[in-house]
C-alpha angles and dihedrals in degrees: 000000000000118000122235118255116263117259094247091050093061096083089050090048092049091048092050090050091051092050089049091052092050093049091049089053092052092044088056091050092049093048093047092050091047091053093044094052091044091050092047090051091049094051097041101039092126090065090061092067088068100035113040093171090061090054091048090050092049092048091049091050090050091051092048091048091048090053091048091051091051093047093047091048091053091050090050090053090052092050091048089053090048091051090049090051092047091053092057 
């Protein structure tokens, strides 16, 4: 059976949970933006034949968002591990 967290660990646990909640919020924003730009590109691909810089900008934004999603996901995993360790 798991032991309860110590009394002095509770503020650390609460802080870790708040950081996790904030990162989950930003992950949702990044994913929604990634999907929105991808959907816009898919529906307006004919525009890109005339404006190559717009396509390059959209592709660059998608790459940046993908990197942000990966980074945020790795930070979430670290905080989950920290929460698991604090609960022990």
